[in-house]
C-alpha positions in Angstrom: 9.5 5.0 -13.1 11.0 5.4 -9.3 13.2 2.9 -7.9 10.5 2.4 -5.0 8.3 2.1 -7.7 10.0 -0.7 -9.5 10.9 -2.4 -6.2 7.1 -2.5 -5.5 5.9 -3.8 -8.8 8.5 -6.7 -9.1 7.8 -7.8 -5.2 4.3 -7.8 -6.2 4.7 -9.5 -9.6 6.6 -12.3 -7.8 2.8 -13.1 -6.8 0.9 -13.0 -10.4 0.7 -10.8 -13.2 -0.3 -7.3 -12.7 -2.7 -5.4 -14.9 -2.8 -2.2 -12.8 0.0 -0.7 -10.6 -0.3 2.7 -8.4 2.0 3.8 -5.9 1.6 7.6 -5.3 4.7 10.1 -4.7 5.9 10.0 -1.4 6.7 13.8 -1.5 4.6 16.7 -3.2 7.0 19.0 -4.8 4.3 21.6 -5.6 2.9 21.7 -2.1 6.4 20.9 -0.4 5.3 18.2 2.2 5.4 14.3 2.3 1.9 12.6 1.3 0.4 9.7 2.8 1.9 6.4 1.1 -0.1 3.8 0.1 -0.2 1.0 -2.5 -2.8 -0.3 -5.2 -2.5 -2.8 -7.6 -4.8 -5.6 -9.5 -3.7 -9.1 -10.6 -4.8 -10.4 -13.8 -6.0 -13.4 -11.7 -6.5 -12.6 -8.5 -6.0 -15.6 -6.0 -6.7 -16.0 -1.9 -3.5 -17.8 -1.2 -1.9 -14.9 -2.9 -3.9 -12.4 -0.7 -3.2 -14.1 2.5 0.4 -14.5 1.8 0.5 -10.8 1.4 -1.7 -10.3 4.5 0.5 -12.5 6.4 3.8 -10.4 5.1 2.3 -7.2 6.0 1.4 -8.4 9.6 4.7 -9.6 10.3 6.6 -6.7 8.7 8.0 -4.6 11.9 6.0 -1.5 11.0 5.0 1.5 13.0 1.4 1.7 12.0 -1.2 -1.0 11.6 -1.7 -1.7 7.8 -4.8 -3.4 6.0 -4.8 -5.0 2.6 -8.7 -4.0 1.2 -9.7 -6.4 -1.2 -13.4 -5.1 -1.6 -13.0 -3.7 -5.0 -11.5 -5.0 -8.0 -8.2 -3.1 -7.2 -6.3 -4.3 -4.0 -5.0 -1.3 -2.0 -2.7 -1.6 0.8 -2.9 1.2 3.0 -2.8 2.1 7.1 -5.9 0.8 8.9 -6.5 3.9 10.6 -7.5 5.9 7.1 -9.4 2.9 6.2 -11.4 3.2 9.4 -11.7 6.8 9.3 -12.7 7.2 5.6 -15.3 4.3 6.4 -14.2 2.7 3.3 -12.5 3.3 -0.1 -15.7 3.7 -1.8 -16.7 6.4 0.5 -16.1 10.1 -1.1 -14.6 11.1 2.2 -11.5 8.7 1.4 -9.5 11.4 -0.5 -10.5 14.0 1.8 -9.1 11.9 4.5 -6.0 11.3 2.6 -5.7 15.1 2.1 -6.4 16.2 5.5 -3.8 13.9 7.2 -1.2 14.8 4.7 -1.7 18.4 5.5 -2.0 18.1 9.3 0.5 15.2 10.1 3.7 14.9 8.4 4.9 12.7 11.2 2.4 10.0 10.1 3.1 10.4 6.5 7.0 9.9 7.1 5.9 6.7 9.0 3.7 5.4 6.1 6.9 5.9 3.8 9.2 4.0 6.2 6.7 1.2 6.8 6.0 0.7 3.0 9.8 0.2 2.3 9.8 -2.5 4.9 6.6 -4.2 3.8 8.1 -4.0 0.0 11.4 -5.5 1.4 9.4 -8.4 3.3 7.6 -9.3 0.3 10.8 -9.8 -1.7 12.0 -11.9 0.4 9.1 -14.4 1.1 8.4 -17.6 -0.9 5.4 -17.0 -3.5 2.8 -19.5 -3.2 2.7 -22.0 -5.8 0.3 -22.0 -8.8 
């Protein structure tokens, strides 16, 4: 597991027991380019106060892009808002196509997602977790 992945998992684990976690690689060695970075996870027991704390932390982070926490499905996904809007939700089959298209056409955007997610993870590591 990469250092980035370990740090993200550790930051999110402060808010509850994780049962699933995904952080795609930021660079695709085969294609030779950066990818859109996003973060997915599932808590054993999802809590509204935890979701609110994470959403506030994301909003307070000095990111280049606007980010959203999608909680419409079992797994929570943190990703740039514009992707969620353009794909018309995670359940839409176009989601994967949007991610692929942006990764192919806009490396600057991909680099912003990498940088932003590092800031968000750092901020999540520093804020207090809600009491159980």
